[in-house]
C-alpha positions as CSV (number, residue, x, y, z in Angstrom):
1,M,0.0,0.0,0.0
2,I,1.3,3.4,-1.0
3,P,0.8,6.1,1.7
4,A,-1.4,9.1,0.7
5,G,0.5,12.3,0.0
6,C,3.7,10.6,-1.1
7,G,3.0,11.2,-4.8
8,L,3.9,7.7,-5.7
9,T,0.9,6.0,-7.4
10,S,0.6,2.6,-9.1
11,G,2.6,2.6,-12.3
12,M,4.8,5.6,-11.2
13,E,8.5,5.2,-11.2
14,L,10.7,5.7,-8.2
15,K,14.0,6.9,-9.6
16,I,17.3,6.5,-7.7
17,R,20.2,8.6,-8.7
18,E,23.5,10.0,-7.4
19,A,22.9,13.4,-5.9
20,D,24.7,16.5,-7.2
21,L,25.3,20.0,-5.9
22,S,21.8,21.1,-6.9
23,D,20.4,18.7,-4.3
24,A,22.5,20.2,-1.4
25,Q,19.6,22.3,0.0
26,V,17.1,19.5,0.2
27,I,19.7,17.1,1.6
28,A,20.7,19.6,4.3
29,A,17.1,20.1,5.2
30,F,16.5,16.4,5.4
31,N,19.6,16.0,7.6
32,L,18.3,18.7,10.0
33,R,15.0,17.0,10.2
34,L,16.7,13.6,10.7
35,A,18.7,14.9,13.7
36,E,15.6,16.5,15.3
37,E,13.4,13.4,14.7
38,S,15.9,10.8,15.6
39,E,18.0,12.4,18.3
40,G,16.0,15.5,19.4
41,L,19.0,17.6,18.3
42,R,18.8,21.0,16.6
43,L,21.9,21.2,14.5
44,E,23.3,24.4,13.1
45,A,21.9,24.8,9.6
46,A,25.0,26.5,8.2
47,T,27.3,23.7,9.4
48,V,25.1,21.0,8.0
49,Q,24.8,22.9,4.7
50,A,28.5,23.3,4.5
51,G,29.1,19.6,5.3
52,V,26.6,18.4,2.6
53,A,28.1,20.7,0.0
54,A,31.7,19.6,0.9
55,E,30.7,16.0,0.3
56,L,28.8,16.7,-2.9
57,K,31.9,18.4,-4.2
58,D,34.3,15.7,-3.2
59,S,33.3,12.0,-3.7
60,A,36.3,10.9,-1.7
61,K,34.3,12.0,1.3
62,G,31.3,9.9,0.3
63,I,28.3,9.9,-2.1
64,Y,24.7,10.7,-1.5
65,Y,21.9,8.9,-3.4
66,V,18.4,10.3,-3.6
67,A,15.1,8.7,-4.5
68,E,12.8,10.9,-6.6
69,I,9.1,10.6,-7.2
70,A,7.8,12.8,-10.1
71,G,11.0,14.8,-10.0
72,A,10.9,15.6,-6.3
73,V,13.3,14.1,-3.8
74,A,11.5,11.8,-1.4
75,G,14.4,10.2,0.4
76,Q,18.2,10.0,0.7
77,L,21.1,8.0,2.0
78,M,24.8,8.6,2.0
79,I,27.7,6.2,1.6
80,T,31.1,6.8,3.3
81,Y,34.1,4.5,3.1
82,E,36.3,2.5,5.5
83,W,39.3,0.5,4.3
84,S,39.5,-3.0,6.0
85,D,43.0,-4.3,6.0
86,W,41.7,-7.6,7.5
87,R,39.5,-8.1,4.4
88,N,41.6,-6.2,1.9
89,G,38.4,-4.4,0.8
90,T,36.3,-1.3,1.3
91,I,33.3,-1.2,3.7
92,W,30.5,1.1,2.6
93,W,28.8,2.7,5.5
94,I,25.2,3.7,5.0
95,Q,24.5,7.0,6.7
96,S,22.2,10.0,6.7
97,V,19.2,8.0,5.8
98,Y,16.0,10.0,5.6
99,V,12.6,9.5,3.9
100,K,10.0,12.2,3.9
101,P,7.3,11.3,6.5
102,E,4.5,11.1,3.9
103,C,6.6,8.6,1.8
104,R,7.6,6.2,4.6
105,R,6.4,2.6,4.3
106,A,6.2,3.1,0.5
107,G,9.5,1.2,-0.3
108,V,11.7,4.3,-0.7
109,F,14.4,3.2,1.7
110,R,14.2,-0.4,0.3
111,A,14.8,1.0,-3.2
112,L,17.7,3.1,-2.0
113,F,19.2,0.2,-0.1
114,N,18.8,-2.2,-3.1
115,H,20.4,0.3,-5.4
116,V,23.4,0.7,-3.2
117,R,23.7,-3.1,-2.6
118,T,23.7,-3.7,-6.4
119,L,26.4,-1.0,-6.9
120,A,28.5,-2.6,-4.2
121,Q,28.1,-6.1,-5.5
122,R,29.3,-5.0,-8.9
123,R,32.6,-3.8,-7.4
124,E,35.4,-6.2,-6.5
125,D,36.8,-3.8,-3.9
126,V,33.6,-3.5,-1.7
127,C,33.4,-6.3,0.9
128,S,30.6,-5.2,3.1
129,L,27.7,-2.7,3.8
130,R,27.4,-1.5,7.3
131,L,25.3,1.1,9.3
132,Y,24.7,2.2,12.8
133,V,21.4,1.7,14.5
134,H,20.2,3.1,17.8
135,A,20.0,0.3,20.4
136,E,16.4,1.1,21.2
137,N,15.2,1.2,17.6
138,A,13.6,-2.2,17.3
139,R,11.7,-1.3,14.2
140,A,14.9,-0.3,12.4
141,R,16.7,-3.5,13.4
142,Q,13.8,-5.5,12.0
143,S,13.8,-3.5,8.8
144,Y,17.5,-4.1,8.3
145,E,17.2,-7.8,9.1
146,R,14.5,-8.1,6.4
147,L,17.0,-6.7,4.0
148,G,19.5,-9.4,4.9
149,M,21.7,-7.5,7.3
150,T,22.9,-9.0,10.6
151,R,23.8,-7.5,13.9
152,T,27.6,-7.3,14.6
153,R,29.5,-7.5,17.9
154,Y,30.9,-4.0,17.6
155,E,30.0,-1.0,19.7
156,I,30.9,2.6,18.7
157,F,33.1,4.9,20.8
158,E,34.0,8.5,19.9
159,L,36.2,11.3,21.0
160,D,35.0,14.7,19.7
161,L,38.1,16.8,18.8
162,R,36.4,20.0,17.8
163,P,36.2,23.0,20.2
164,E,32.8,23.9,21.5
165,G,30.8,25.8,18.9
166,E,32.7,24.6,15.8
167,G,30.2,22.2,14.4
168,R,30.3,20.3,17.6
169,L,27.2,18.9,19.2
170,P,26.2,20.0,22.7
171,P,28.0,18.2,25.5
172,D,24.7,16.8,26.8
173,A,23.9,15.2,23.5
174,P,23.2,11.4,23.7
175,A,26.2,9.2,23.0
176,S,24.8,8.4,19.6
177,E,24.3,12.0,18.8
178,G,26.2,12.0,15.6
179,L,24.5,8.9,14.3
180,S,21.6,9.5,12.0
181,R,18.8,7.1,11.5
182,P,15.6,7.1,9.4
183,P,12.8,8.2,11.6
184,G,10.7,5.2,12.6
185,L,13.2,3.1,10.8
186,A,16.9,3.2,11.1
187,S,20.2,4.8,11.6
188,G,23.3,5.7,9.8
189,G,26.4,7.3,11.2
190,N,27.2,10.8,10.5
């Protein structure tokens, strides 16, 4: 069933494409909403906008993919990279996942995930897809398990090196503060 208001109707195409600089404003807006919905954080818009633009200008930092319905962006995810010397391959981290509320449960995230999985499977250097998920987000864990992902034994630790006020999150932010997750669904590190 396709949610009302999403714009996706029977027979309409959901298009997945690599984002470009013209998508920076909508991606930054989605990331601000993501932080608010998933962590209760109000991030500084200028910092988020600069971070999105920096990544869109430099694919070495990562790549955003967007899902479009009738030419409008309905969802996004970002891939960043980690080299694994143990596996002699690259791990793609799925981050900054966001789907517009009216488009959730319409297959937008699944389409984005399947697109990225297909891209990764076509490359010999990619050995794994990973993402973060909030420990209390059972719905997200179930969604990821349905997509074939399994829980690992790893926990995440962080040491914030930026001085207060320089793109740094508040000191009382939750331990997972920099980890983004699709509202009602998931996570993704940021």
